C-alpha positions in Angstrom: -13.1 1.4 22.0 -12.6 2.5 18.8 -9.7 1.4 17.0 -7.6 5.1 16.9 -8.3 5.0 20.7 -6.8 1.6 21.3 -4.0 3.1 19.0 -3.7 5.9 21.4 -3.5 3.7 24.6 -1.5 1.2 23.0 1.4 4.4 22.3 1.2 5.4 25.7 1.2 1.4 27.4 4.4 1.3 24.9 6.2 4.2 26.4 7.0 2.1 29.4 8.6 -0.8 27.8 12.0 -0.1 27.8 13.4 -3.2 27.7 11.1 -4.6 24.7 12.6 -2.3 22.3 9.6 -0.1 21.8 11.3 3.1 22.9 10.2 6.1 20.7 7.5 4.2 19.2 5.0 7.1 20.0 3.5 8.6 16.5 3.0 12.6 17.3 0.2 12.4 14.9 -2.2 9.5 13.6 -1.6 8.5 9.6 -4.4 6.4 9.9 -7.2 8.4 10.2 -11.4 6.9 10.8 -14.8 8.0 10.0 -15.0 10.6 12.8 -12.1 12.3 11.9 -12.9 12.9 8.4 -16.2 14.4 9.3 -14.7 16.5 11.4 -12.1 17.9 10.1 -12.7 17.4 5.8 -14.4 21.1 5.3 -12.2 23.1 7.8 -10.0 25.6 5.7 -6.6 23.8 4.3 -7.7 20.7 4.1 -7.9 18.7 1.2 -10.3 14.8 0.8 -8.8 13.0 -1.7 -10.1 10.2 -4.0 -8.4 7.5 -4.5 -10.4 5.3 -6.8 -11.0 4.9 -10.7 -13.5 6.9 -12.4 -15.2 4.0 -12.7 -15.7 3.8 -9.1 -16.4 7.6 -8.0 -18.2 8.7 -10.6 -20.7 6.3 -8.5 -20.3 8.5 -5.4 -17.5 10.4 -3.9 -17.2 11.5 0.1 -19.1 15.1 -0.5 -15.7 17.9 -0.6 -13.7 15.1 -2.4 -11.2 16.0 -4.9 -9.8 13.6 -7.9 -6.6 13.5 -9.3 -6.8 11.6 -12.0 -9.5 9.5 -13.5 -7.3 6.4 -13.2 -7.0 4.2 -9.5 -4.3 6.0 -7.3 -1.8 3.2 -7.7 -1.5 4.4 -11.1 -1.9 8.2 -11.1 1.2 9.3 -10.2 3.8 6.3 -11.3 3.7 4.9 -15.1 2.8 1.9 -16.9 5.4 0.2 -15.1 4.2 1.1 -11.5 7.4 3.1 -11.2 7.1 6.5 -9.2 6.8 9.4 -12.1 10.1 12.0 -11.8 9.0 14.4 -9.1 8.1 17.9 -11.6 5.2 15.4 -13.2 3.8 14.4 -9.9 4.2 18.2 -8.9 2.3 19.0 -11.9 -0.6 16.3 -11.2 -0.8 17.5 -7.6 -0.8 21.2 -8.3 -3.6 21.0 -11.2 -5.4 19.6 -8.4 -5.3 22.4 -6.3 -3.2 20.3 -3.8 -0.5 22.1 -2.4 2.4 20.7 -0.1 1.2 22.6 2.8 -2.5 21.1 2.9 -3.4 18.8 5.1 -4.2 15.7 3.0 -6.4 13.2 3.7 -6.2 9.9 1.1 -9.1 7.2 1.3 -10.5 5.0 -1.6 -12.0 1.1 -0.7 -11.6 -0.2 2.6 -8.2 -1.3 2.9 -7.3 -0.9 -1.0 -3.9 -0.3 -1.5 -4.3 3.0 -3.7 -4.7 5.2 -1.1 -1.6 4.2 1.0 0.2 4.4 -2.4 -0.9 8.3 -2.4 0.2 8.5 0.9 3.6 7.0 0.7 4.2 9.5 -2.3 3.2 12.6 -0.8 5.5 11.7 2.3 7.9 11.6 0.0 7.4 14.7 -1.5 7.7 16.0 1.7 3.7 16.6 3.0 3.6 16.3 6.6 0.2 16.1 7.4 -0.3 13.6 5.3 -3.5 11.2 5.9 -4.9 7.8 4.8 -8.7 6.9 5.5 -8.2 3.4 5.2 -11.7 2.5 6.2 -12.5 4.8 3.2 -16.3 4.9 1.2 -16.4 1.5 2.6 -16.7 2.4 6.1 -18.2 6.2 5.2 -21.5 4.2 4.2 -21.5 2.1 6.9 -22.3 5.5 9.0 -25.1 6.6 6.5 -23.2 9.6 5.9 -24.3 11.2 2.7 -22.2 11.2 -0.5 -22.2 13.3 -4.1 -21.5 13.1 -7.8 -19.8 15.9 -8.4 -15.8 15.8 -7.1 -14.9 19.2 -5.8 -13.2 21.3 -8.4 -10.5 23.8 -6.7 -8.3 26.4 -8.7 -4.9 25.4 -9.6 -1.9 25.3 -7.4 1.7 25.4 -7.3 3.2 21.7 -5.2 6.3 22.3 -4.7 7.9 18.9 -3.3 10.6 18.8 -0.9 11.5 15.4 -1.5 12.6 13.0 1.3 14.6 10.5 -0.1 14.7 8.5 3.2 11.0 7.4 2.2 12.3 5.6 -1.0 14.3 2.7 -1.2 16.2 2.5 -4.5 17.4 -0.6 -6.0 20.9 0.9 -5.1 19.9 1.6 -1.5 18.7 -2.0 -1.2 22.3 -3.7 -2.5 24.2 -1.4 -0.1 22.3 -2.8 2.8 21.5 -6.4 2.2 24.2 -7.1 4.9 23.4 -4.6 7.7 22.2 -5.9 10.5 20.6 -1.9 11.3 18.1 -2.3 8.3 15.1 -4.2 8.1 13.2 -6.1 5.0 10.0 -6.7 4.9 8.7 -8.6 2.4 4.8 -8.2 2.1 4.3 -10.2 -0.6 2.2 -13.5 0.3 4.5 -16.8 1.7 4.4 -18.5 -1.9 5.5 -15.4 -3.8 8.4 -15.2 -0.7 9.5 -19.1 -0.9 9.5 -18.9 -4.5 6.7 -20.7 -5.2 4.7 -17.9 -6.8 6.9 -16.9 -9.5 5.7 -13.0 -11.0 9.3 -11.9 -12.5 11.9 -13.9 -14.4 12.7 -15.3 -11.1 10.5 -16.5 -7.9 12.4 -15.7 -4.3 12.8 -13.2 -2.2 15.7 -10.5 -1.5 18.6 -12.4 0.8 19.0 -9.3 3.3 21.0 -10.3 6.4 17.7 -8.7 8.2 14.3 -9.6 6.8 10.8 -11.3 7.5 8.0 -12.0 5.6 4.9 -10.6 6.7 2.1 -10.3 4.3 0.3 -6.5 4.6 -3.1 -8.3 4.7 -1.9 -10.4 7.6 -2.8 -6.8 8.9 -6.4 -7.4 8.4 -8.7 -9.0 10.9 -9.4 -11.6 8.3 -6.0 -12.3 6.2 -8.4 -14.1 3.7 -11.3 -11.7 3.2 -10.3 -10.2 -0.1 -10.0 -14.0 -1.5 -13.2 -14.2 0.4 -15.0 -11.4 -1.7 -13.7 -12.6 -4.9 -15.3 -16.0 -4.4 -18.6 -14.4 -2.9 -18.5 -16.2 0.2 -18.9 -12.4 2.1 -20.6 -9.8 0.8 -18.5 -6.7 2.1 -14.8 -5.8 3.0 -15.7 -5.6 7.0 -12.7 -8.3 7.3 -10.5 -6.1 5.6 -10.4 -3.6 8.4 -7.2 -3.4 10.6 -6.4 -5.2 13.6 -6.4 -3.9 17.0 -3.5 -2.2 18.1 -2.6 -5.7 20.5 -3.2 -7.4 17.3 -0.8 -5.3 15.0 2.0 -4.9 17.8 2.2 -8.5 18.0 2.2 -9.1 14.1 5.8 -6.5 14.1 6.9 -7.9 17.1 10.2 -8.0 15.4 10.9 -4.7 13.7 12.7 -2.8 15.8 11.7 0.8 15.9 14.8 2.2 16.5 16.2 0.5 13.2 15.9 1.5 9.5 13.0 -0.4 7.7 12.4 -1.3 3.8 9.1 -2.6 3.0 8.8 -3.8 -0.5 6.5 -6.8 -2.6 6.0 -6.9 -6.3 5.6 -3.7 -7.8 6.0 -1.5 -4.5 2.1 -1.1 -3.8 1.2 -3.9 -1.5 4.0 -2.4 0.9 2.8 0.9 0.8 0.0 -0.3 3.1 3.2 -2.0 5.7 4.9 1.0 5.0 1.3 3.0 6.5 0.4 0.8 9.2 4.3 1.6 10.5 4.2 5.2 10.5 0.9 4.9 12.5 2.4 2.9 14.4 5.3 5.6 15.2 8.1 3.9 13.1 10.0 7.1 11.8 12.7 5.6 9.5 10.6 3.8 7.0 10.9 3.3 3.6 9.1 1.6 0.6 11.3 -0.1 -2.3 9.7 0.9 -5.1 11.3 -1.1 -7.7 10.6 -4.1 -5.6 10.5 -7.9 -6.9 9.2 -7.1 -10.4 12.9 -5.6 -11.2 14.7 -7.3 -8.6 13.5 -10.3 -9.7 14.2 -9.9 -13.4 17.8 -8.6 -13.0 19.2 -12.1 -12.9 22.8 -10.9 -11.2 21.4 -9.8 -8.2 21.2 -12.3 -5.4 18.2 -13.5 -4.3 16.7 -16.3 -2.0 14.9 -19.7 -2.6 15.4 -19.0 -6.3 13.2 -20.4 -9.3 12.8 -20.3 -13.0 9.6 -20.7 -14.7 9.6 -24.6 -16.1 9.3 -23.2 -19.9 9.3 -27.1 -21.3 6.4 -27.5 -18.9 4.6 -25.0 -19.8 5.2 -25.1 -23.3 3.8 -29.1 -23.4 0.8 -28.1 -21.3 -0.1 -25.4 -23.7 0.4 -27.8 -26.4 -2.2 -30.1 -24.4 -4.3 -27.1 -24.2 -4.5 -26.0 -27.5 -4.9 -30.1 -28.5 -7.8 -30.4 -26.3 -9.4 -26.9 -27.8 -9.3 -28.3 -31.7 -11.2 -31.6 -30.3 -14.0 -29.8 -28.8 -14.4 -27.2 -31.5 -14.5 -30.3 -33.6 -17.8 -31.8 -31.8 -19.1 -28.7 -31.5 -22.4 -28.9 -34.3 -21.9 -26.1 -37.2 -24.8 -23.7 -37.1 
């Protein structure tokens, strides 16, 4: 049984679990699609396939018929240098110049379980695209299925993308501040456990957003192997297969404490990893999901905002370590034979 069939079977089963709080968690359509769906639909009128990879990757081969919207990776294409979402008018122009309209069915892909496609998927939903989908298996699953590649991106005539902004897809810092004590708004920290606990500091402070209703579920916990990315970097594995999503039962177990009837805000460091959490929840049928675009990079740097497990850099210790490192480098240079 394919994962998509498992999702469908699980959704049907979920309908009967009235007492478990899963009522209403059935999505009308899939937002995460697989290779067979892409094969059947990518060349249909009104369907546009978007490659969300950087030029250095997509120039090595694209899925035939795919368009690109930037030479930048998708996580940067519609965001500024600080990875904040661009003004709506700028995004409308970028998408329109690529020949994309809000009315198109839009299927976004990249590398398997990379965040660039889910960043674009979330932004498309925020802009009101009602038929946005993400091919999470991406180029890896496409090649595994021995499907053809091309070196030419599809060129479409410029179009007019007119946004119909869905404000309830975006959590602003003001919205987060107002929702901290609400039991009706659930927060999912998609960062690592060490980031959540303040042990890995990536802003002025380490820690987490101290919401009354929050849980830490790292986004890669939804993968079959949460350590797959690290193993790939260390060359312990040769492919991204471990980054495939768990089956429907595994995903359901992972998010069992998140009520589909309540609002959900996903956040991470820059609102990037959390877009994959956003996409998975949307596939599960959660309707009230927001991505916190500012995320910890903004919240953690504004010291007037509350934080849980708060921690700060020990600059004295860090400077002492740097001094020792500089002294060691000088010793090594002195011992190196001069040419």
